[in-house]
Structure formats: structure tokens, C-alpha cells
MIDRENGU-265148 format. One record per residue (C-alpha): residue in three letters; x, y, z. Coordinates in steps of 0.001 Angstrom, whole numbers, plus 500000, padded with zeros to 6 digits. Last residue first. Layout:
BEGIN
ALAXYZ/...
END
This chain:
BEGIN
ALA508707500211500174/GLY512161498722502174/LEU514366500105499281/GLU515668496807498403/ARG512337495058498222/GLN510534498246496210/ALA513688498144493841/SER513021494169493330/MET509327494660492934/ALA510152497509490115/LEU512774495484488615/PHE510336492397488313/ALA507357494670487157/SER509124496302484240/ARG510757492497483001/SER507263491323483025/MET506209488913485438/HIS505562485345484770/ARG507779484167488001/SER510035482326485799/LYS509603484773483224/ALA511014487642485799/GLU513801485368486298/ASP515109484682482927/ASP514624488524482008/ILE516592489511485065/ARG519503486788484475/ARG519688488003480667/LEU519330491729481777/LEU522780491026484447/GLY524492489153481340/GLU523971492048479071/PRO525266494517481867/LEU522442497406482089/SER521666500596480898/VAL518381502231481667/ASN515634504252479531/LEU512603505152481521/ARG509060505377480978/VAL506896506325483772/SER504089504425485294/LYS501034505843487036/THR500454503876490285/LYS499165500437490318/LEU499167499327494324/LYS499692495602494147/GLY503131495728495292/THR502293497962498084/ASP500643495268500089/ILE499157496867503223/ASP499847495298506590/VAL497621497255508463/MET498267498608512005/MET495279499250514113/TRP494469502517515857/ILE491384503076517838/GLY488319505613518096/GLY487331508501520270/GLN490283511040518817/TYR491895511370515226/ASP491649514852514549/PRO493083515757517858/ASN496298514592516404/SER498504513005519644/ILE498054509759518262/LEU499568510402514677/LYS503149511038515481/GLU503603507927517871/LEU502107505829514813/PRO504921506314512682/THR503697507490509311/ALA504360505135506666/SER506456506084503814/PRO504561507244500936/VAL503678505445497462/VAL505102508213495229/MET502035509551492940/ASP500699510134489475/GLU497510508121489954/ASP496817505473487636/GLU495253503071490540/CYS496310504737493835/TYR493045505189495634/LEU491759501956494192/GLU494618500007495564/VAL494255501742498940/ALA490522500926499461/GLU491226497343498386/GLN493791496978501217/ILE491409498639503470/ASN488897496190502444/GLY491370493080503165/ALA492122494413506651/LEU488415495075507602/GLU486781491881507174/ASP487931489996510208/TRP486849493104512213/GLY483468492826511204/ASP480732494830509262/ALA483207496552507298/ALA484576500022506450/SER486999501860504059/PHE488553505400504057/CYS491125506924501875/GLY491087511002501816/PRO494461511299502495/PHE496600508170501722/ASP499121508313504725/PRO496060508623506920/VAL494318505449506508/GLU490943505923507708/ALA488274502768508650/GLY484746503106509383/HIS483488499769511597/ALA479808499230510184/HIS477120500438512276/ASN474040498983513513/ASP475312496608515858/ASP478473498498516840/GLY480995499934514956/THR484621501292515797/HIS485884504469514522/VAL488882503040513135/TYR492541504892512463/VAL494955503108509819/PRO498495502935510429/PHE500427501320508012/LEU502511498131507603/MET504649497574504679/
END
């Protein structure tokens, strides 16, 4: 999912600093532009790890551009793989038709995934998350 990231551009002596507004307090940095997106992904993964939270939707860039907290830098859109975010899991009990459950289990096994991981991935894809 594409998220807006605010970047304080660096120079020969300073790294590029990045802030992800949809994850308040999530910062990253990199010396080169080619490293920045990967470092941002890693920072968001660490930010979410085992947290009791719902992964937010991306704020439209139009809403952030006029915010006085984000002046003097540049914006970039970073594709954050939300499927890699490991927020706190919640146990639930669901009922599914037996044939559907068998198909889910077969597909999950073929992808080397657990049933829960497959269902979470499928739900995220369906919800556009």
C-alpha cells in the first residue's frame, strides 16, 4: 500500500531523514535515496511489531501538504508491504463450510503458510489493505 513519507533531504554530511505520518513517531534515515524505501519498510515493521493496533489507511497527500509541521522537505510515496506487519494477533472462532475450509487449507499449505496467515492475507487483499 502506498503511504506518504515526508523527507528532510540530507547532504554530504547528513542522512536523509524520513517520517511516516500515518504511523506517528515512526522515523527512518538513509545516506542514499536508493536505501530509503527499504529502511522505511523496516522502520514501519518495527513500529507495528506486537502492537495492539489496526494498520491505518494511507492519508491522502493532499491533506498533508498544507500541514505546517511538514514544510521545507519533500514528499515521496513509499509502497509499504502491510502483509509483513506483525501486529498483535487476536484469537477468533469462525464457522466455514467444510469444503471451503479444505480448499483454504490446501492453498495455504501449497504456499507454505498457516491457515491464519492465508486468511489474513486474503482479507487484506479483499479489503484493499
